[in-house]
BAMI-414110 format. One record per residue (C-alpha): residue number from 0; z, x, y. Coordinates in steps of 0.02 Angstrom, whole numbers, plus 32768, in hexadecimal, padded with zeros to 4 digits. Layout:
BEGIN
   nr    pz    px    py
  NUM     Z     X     Y
...
//
This chain:
BEGIN
   nr    pz    px    py
    0  2D54  23B2  476C
    1  2E09  23DB  4749
    2  2E6C  23C1  46A9
    3  2F24  2395  46B5
    4  2FA7  2395  462D
    5  3004  22F2  4647
    6  30A3  22A2  4605
    7  30DD  21EE  460A
    8  318F  21B5  462B
    9  31A9  21A2  456F
   10  3181  2259  454F
   11  30D1  2248  4508
   12  3061  22DA  453A
   13  2FA4  22CB  4553
   14  2F16  2315  45BA
   15  2E9B  22C5  4631
   16  2E0D  22FE  46A1
   17  2DFD  22D2  4759
   18  2D79  22F3  47DC
   19  2DFA  234E  4848
   20  2EB4  234C  486D
   21  2EA7  22BF  48EC
   22  2E4B  2253  486A
   23  2EE0  2270  47F6
   24  2F5C  223F  487F
   25  2EFA  21A2  48AB
   26  2EEA  2169  47F6
   27  2FA1  2188  47CE
   28  2FD8  212C  486C
   29  2F6C  2096  483C
   30  2FB3  209C  4789
   31  2F05  20BE  473F
   32  2F41  214F  46D4
   33  2F94  2112  4635
   34  2FE1  216A  45A0
   35  2F6E  2157  450A
   36  3007  2152  4499
   37  306C  20C6  44E6
   38  3008  2086  457B
   39  308A  20B7  45FC
   40  3046  20CD  46AC
   41  30DC  2138  46DF
   42  3082  21DD  46CD
   43  309C  2288  471C
   44  3054  2336  470A
   45  30A1  23A0  4683
   46  30BB  245C  4690
   47  301E  24B8  465E
   48  2FE1  256A  4661
   49  2F41  258B  46C3
   50  2EAF  25DD  466A
   51  2E84  267A  46CB
   52  2DF9  26ED  4694
   53  2E18  27A3  46C0
   54  2D91  2818  4702
   55  2D9A  2877  465E
   56  2D79  27D8  45F9
   57  2CE6  27AC  466B
   58  2C9D  2859  4650
   59  2CAA  2843  4593
   60  2C53  279A  45A0
   61  2BC4  27E6  4605
   62  2BAF  287F  4594
   63  2B10  2878  452C
   64  2B29  2856  4474
   65  2AD5  28C5  43F5
   66  2A3E  2879  439E
   67  2A3A  2865  42E3
   68  29BF  2823  4264
   69  2A33  2790  4240
   70  2A09  26F1  429C
   71  2A93  26B0  430D
   72  2AF0  2616  42CF
   73  2AA9  2570  4306
   74  2B00  252E  43A1
   75  2B83  24AB  4380
   76  2B6C  240A  43E2
   77  2BF9  23E3  4459
   78  2BFE  232F  441F
   79  2BDF  22E8  4375
   80  2B46  2278  436D
   81  2BB4  21DE  4356
   82  2C14  2208  43F4
   83  2B73  2221  4457
   84  2B31  217B  4415
   85  2BD2  2121  4443
   86  2BD1  216B  44F3
   87  2B1B  2138  4508
   88  2B44  2085  44D4
   89  2BDB  2080  4549
   90  2B6F  20C2  45D8
   91  2AEC  203E  45B1
   92  2B72  1FB7  45B5
   93  2BB9  1FF6  465B
   94  2B0B  2002  46A7
   95  2AE5  1F4F  4672
   96  2B88  1F0F  46BD
   97  2B6F  1F6E  4760
   98  2ABD  1F2E  476B
   99  2AE2  1E77  4744
  100  2B91  1E5B  4790
  101  2BDD  1E5E  483D
  102  2C52  1EED  4867
  103  2CE8  1E9B  48BA
  104  2D4B  1F3E  48C3
  105  2E07  1F2C  48DB
  106  2DF6  1E6F  48EB
  107  2DD3  1E65  482F
  108  2E7C  1E1D  47F8
  109  2E76  1D94  487D
  110  2DBF  1D69  485E
  111  2DDA  1D62  47A0
  112  2E70  1CEE  47B7
  113  2E11  1C7B  482E
  114  2D84  1C6B  47AF
  115  2DFE  1C4F  4720
  116  2E57  1BC3  477C
  117  2DB4  1B74  47B7
  118  2DCE  1B9A  4870
  119  2D25  1BF0  487B
  120  2C85  1BEB  4813
  121  2C7D  1C5D  477B
  122  2C0C  1CF4  478E
  123  2C08  1DA1  473F
  124  2C77  1E1A  47A0
  125  2CC4  1EC4  478B
  126  2D3C  1F28  47F5
  127  2DE0  1F85  47F6
  128  2E8B  1F54  47B6
  129  2F26  1FB8  478B
  130  2F64  1FB2  46D8
  131  2FF1  1F3E  4711
  132  2F76  1EC9  4767
  133  2F05  1EC8  46CE
  134  2F9A  1EA6  465C
  135  2FD0  1E14  46CC
  136  2F21  1DCA  46C7
  137  2F1D  1DD4  4609
  138  2FCA  1D84  45FD
  139  2F8A  1CF4  466A
  140  2EF9  1CDA  45F3
  141  2E75  1D20  4669
  142  2DEE  1D73  4600
  143  2DD7  1E25  463E
  144  2D98  1EC2  45EA
  145  2DAC  1F72  4630
  146  2D0F  1FD8  4648
  147  2D1C  2083  45F8
  148  2D12  2118  466D
  149  2C9B  2199  4627
  150  2CA2  2254  464E
  151  2BF6  2248  46A1
  152  2C3D  21C8  471C
  153  2CAE  224D  4765
  154  2C27  22D0  4782
//
């Protein structure tokens, strides 16, 4: 996993995680990376400083800590329980859709339009669409809903 600092063409800065640099390039090219502030798909990497751990810092991390009679503080969960619950529900929803619908891949916009206009029989489908394609479908009155991408999906 790699985290990039990103910036949209309107100057909004944000961060996002990607499986690797080629996954970032592919998603940006397909207009799948959008600014959370304004929705712009014109996104590029912002300047960021790498986090480099020196040998000295690693040695300090590995050094044994002195024991005391005081109990260590309880570990803090990485996610609040509400966040974990929401992610679990989103994963359950995605799993249900994947199990009960046909994956039409990049043909999604065309298949959704054909169903909307009665050219083919309605059936549950999911697939891929750029933000521009999804916006065009919505403007045409085609009912579509994006599936959330969860961090576990990228691992």
